[in-house]
Structures are given as C-alpha cells and as structure tokens.
C-alpha positions in Angstrom: 0.2 0.3 -0.1 2.5 2.3 0.7 4.6 2.2 -2.7 1.1 2.9 -4.2 0.9 5.7 -2.1 4.4 6.6 -3.4 3.5 6.1 -7.1 0.3 8.3 -6.4 2.2 11.3 -5.1 4.8 11.3 -7.7 1.8 11.3 -10.5 4.1 14.8 -12.0 6.7 12.3 -13.4 4.1 11.7 -16.2 4.1 15.1 -17.0 8.2 15.7 -17.4 9.5 15.6 -20.6 11.5 13.2 -22.6 14.8 14.8 -22.0 14.6 15.4 -18.6 13.7 12.0 -18.1 16.6 11.1 -20.7 19.0 12.7 -18.1 18.4 11.1 -15.6 18.8 7.9 -16.8 22.4 8.9 -17.9 22.7 10.1 -13.8 21.7 6.7 -12.8 24.2 5.2 -15.3 26.9 7.7 -14.8 26.4 7.0 -11.2 26.4 2.9 -11.1 29.5 3.0 -13.3 31.1 5.2 -10.0 30.4 2.1 -8.0 31.1 -0.7 -10.6 33.8 -2.2 -8.5 31.6 -2.7 -5.6 28.5 -3.8 -7.2 31.2 -6.3 -9.3 32.4 -7.6 -6.2 28.8 -7.6 -4.6 27.4 -9.8 -7.5 30.4 -12.1 -7.7 29.7 -12.6 -3.6 25.7 -13.4 -4.8 25.8 -15.7 -7.1 29.1 -17.0 -6.4 30.8 -16.7 -9.5 32.7 -14.0 -10.6 30.3 -12.6 -13.5 29.3 -9.2 -11.5 31.5 -6.8 -13.5 30.2 -7.7 -16.6 26.1 -7.7 -15.7 27.0 -4.0 -13.9 28.7 -3.2 -17.2 25.6 -4.7 -19.6 23.3 -2.5 -16.9 25.3 0.6 -17.1 24.9 0.2 -21.0 21.1 -0.6 -20.5 20.3 2.5 -18.9 22.3 4.5 -21.4 20.2 2.8 -24.2 16.9 3.5 -22.3 17.9 7.6 -21.6 18.8 7.4 -25.9 15.1 6.4 -26.1 13.1 8.5 -23.3 12.7 12.0 -26.1 12.9 9.8 -29.1 9.9 7.1 -29.1 6.7 9.8 -29.6 4.2 7.9 -31.4 3.5 8.7 -35.7 1.3 10.4 -37.9 -1.8 7.9 -39.8 -3.6 8.5 -43.1 -7.4 8.1 -42.7 -10.0 7.4 -45.2 -11.5 10.8 -45.4 -10.6 14.5 -45.4 -8.0 14.2 -42.1 -5.1 12.5 -40.1 -5.3 10.2 -36.8 -2.3 11.3 -34.7 -0.9 7.9 -32.9 0.5 9.5 -29.6 2.4 7.4 -26.9 1.6 8.5 -23.4 2.2 6.2 -20.2 0.6 3.5 -18.7 0.9 5.3 -15.2 1.6 3.2 -12.4 3.5 -0.4 -12.9 4.5 -2.8 -10.7 7.5 -5.5 -12.0 8.6 -8.8 -10.4 11.9 -9.2 -11.6 13.7 -12.2 -12.8 16.1 -14.2 -10.8 18.6 -14.9 -13.5 20.7 -11.6 -13.9 19.8 -9.8 -10.3 21.0 -6.5 -11.3 21.0 -6.5 -15.1 17.5 -7.9 -14.6 16.2 -5.6 -12.4 17.6 -2.3 -14.4 15.7 -3.9 -17.9 12.2 -3.2 -16.1 12.9 -0.2 -14.6 14.5 1.8 -17.8 11.8 1.6 -20.1 9.0 2.2 -17.7 11.0 5.5 -16.3 12.3 6.4 -19.8 8.4 6.4 -21.2 7.4 8.8 -18.2 5.8 6.2 -15.4 6.2 5.3 -12.4 7.1 1.6 -10.8 7.6 -0.5 -8.2 10.1 -3.6 -8.6 9.3 -6.5 -6.8 13.1 -7.8 -6.3 14.4 -11.2 -6.9 13.5 -13.4 -4.7 17.4 -15.0 -4.1 19.2 -12.0 -4.8 16.9 -9.1 -2.9 20.7 -7.3 -1.8 21.4 -6.3 -5.4 18.2 -4.2 -5.6 18.6 -2.5 -2.0 22.1 -1.6 -3.0 20.9 0.0 -6.1 18.6 1.9 -4.5 21.7 3.9 -3.2 21.8 4.8 -6.4 18.8 6.2 -6.8 18.8 8.3 -4.2 22.2 10.5 -5.8 20.9 10.1 -9.1 17.9 12.7 -9.1 15.1 10.4 -9.5 12.1 11.9 -7.5 10.7 10.1 -4.7 7.6 7.8 -5.2 8.7 7.8 -8.7 10.8 3.9 -8.1 9.9 1.9 -5.6 11.3 -1.3 -4.5 9.7 -4.5 -2.8 11.3 -7.2 -1.4 9.9 -10.8 -0.4 8.2 -13.5 -1.6 6.5 -13.3 -5.5 3.8 -15.6 -4.1 2.8 -13.8 -1.2 2.9 -10.5 -3.4 1.5 -11.5 -6.5 -2.3 -11.9 -6.2 -2.2 -8.7 -3.8 -0.4 -6.4 -6.4 -2.3 -7.9 -9.8 -5.4 -7.3 -7.7 -4.9 -3.9 -6.5 -7.0 -1.6 -8.4 -4.9 1.5 -8.1 -1.8 -0.3 -10.3 -2.5 0.0 -13.9 0.0 -2.8 -15.2 1.9 -5.7 -14.1 4.7 -7.3 -15.3 6.4 -10.5 -14.7 9.3 -12.2 -15.5 9.5 -14.5 -12.5 8.3 -18.3 -12.7 5.3 -19.8 -14.8 3.2 -19.8 -11.4 3.5 -16.4 -10.4 2.5 -15.6 -14.2 -0.7 -17.3 -13.7 -1.3 -15.3 -10.2 -1.2 -12.6 -12.0 -2.7 -13.3 -15.0 -6.0 -14.7 -13.0 -6.1 -12.1 -10.7 -5.5 -9.1 -13.1 -8.8 -10.5 -15.2 -11.0 -8.8 -13.1 -9.9 -5.3 -13.1 -8.6 -5.3 -16.7 -5.3 -4.6 -15.5 -2.9 -4.7 -18.3 -0.3 -7.7 -18.1 3.0 -8.6 -19.7 4.0 -12.2 -18.5 6.9 -14.4 -19.6 5.0 -17.6 -18.6 8.6 -18.6 -17.5 10.0 -18.5 -21.0 13.8 -18.3 -21.4 14.9 -14.2 -21.6 18.3 -13.8 -22.1 18.7 -10.3 -20.5 22.5 -9.9 -22.0 21.0 -9.1 -25.5 20.0 -5.8 -26.5 16.7 -5.1 -25.8 13.5 -4.7 -28.2 11.1 -2.2 -28.5 8.6 -4.3 -27.0 9.5 -2.7 -23.8 8.8 0.5 -24.6 5.2 -0.7 -26.5 4.4 -2.2 -22.6 5.3 0.9 -21.2 3.5 3.0 -23.4 -0.6 3.6 -24.0 -1.7 4.6 -27.3 -3.7 7.7 -27.8 -5.2 8.5 -31.1 -6.7 11.5 -31.9 -8.3 12.2 -35.6 -7.3 15.9 -36.8 -10.3 16.5 -39.5 -8.9 19.7 -42.1 -11.4 20.8 -45.2 -10.1 21.3 -48.8 
C-alpha cells in the first residue's frame, strides 16, 4: 500500500519532458559506473561466480540505451479514409508493478525499470527472490541520481505472496512479471477482475544480456489516437 501511495504522490513525473527523463537515466548510469567495482564484488559474492563486472557493465549500457530512447519514442501520424489525419500519441501507462527475474539480479532489475522510467511511468519493482541485496544496493544509486521520490519503489519478499495483492490492486495500472510460470498465472487471473494490463513471460527463458527490443517500450506506453479533420 505504501508503494502505491508513493507512486500516487509522484504523478507529476508523467508530465516531465523526455529530455529530463533521459538526463536522469544518464545520471543513473553514470552513478552506477562510479560504483562498478563495489557492485561487481557484491554480485560475485551473491552468485558465487566471477560474473559481476560483466553484469554491471551490461546494466550501465542498458541505462544509457533507455536514456537515449526517452525523447524519441513519440508515436506516428497515420492517414485515414476521410479528410484528416490520425495522430497516434504514445503516453505513459501510469503506475506499473514489475516482478524481477531470478537470473541477472541487477541487469534484470535495470532492464525493467529503464523503459518504464523512460516513458514517464512510475514503477514498483519486486526484487529477485534469491538475490534481493542487488536491488537494495541499487536503491542507494537512485538516491544520488535526482530520481524524484515515489517514482521508483523497491519491494523485497516472496513473489507468490505479493503477486495476488499487487495484481488485484485497483490502483495499479499494469503488472509485468519475469518470475516463475506460477507467478504469471496468478497475475493474469487476479488482473482479469479489474482489466489490468499484464505482461508475463510464463517462465519462457529470456537472455537479459541481449539488446532489448521495442517490446519493452510498447509495454510501457499507451497509444492515444487523435483524429484531426481538415477541409479542401
């Protein structure tokens, strides 16, 4: 409940310019880069293998990528059968809750918050169950990167316990999940009662190290179509 209240209090974020959102995402990447060695050591300790630096570098690159998209994913103009044009305008979904994957505790988290932030959404992230410390450490980066309070919220805990409450919450606009297939099923069932948008992986493997597609931007936006008539 507190996370939703925090997102509600940060509703002005959706009205910020793409340029400002890009700047903040760049700050996030730069501040994570400044602490790269610290985060790499933490990830090595968590997973028990020397993979931390590679994941940190991927996460930094991912933040810069979404920063570059923040002021460029604007929509398009379409022709219509009558005199006029239709403007397809991309707008933020609003308040998103996202369940992070178990694989890639840092890159998975960053890959979900990046497009949501870039498109003007407020997001509550449920950290990876086995590796929550990666998310709580990242919160320290958020505090030094000009991210307004309430725009990004991080929860830790059991995905199976949190999923039904989050998916059934009437004041959350969309739920994403890259957790287990059981969690995907719970989210889709609970969200059906309030027609909430969902995006779940149904346990399909996802390679978080690969460049991300526009599917993430699509999931982070709603399209408003405006018809503009004109005469001869």
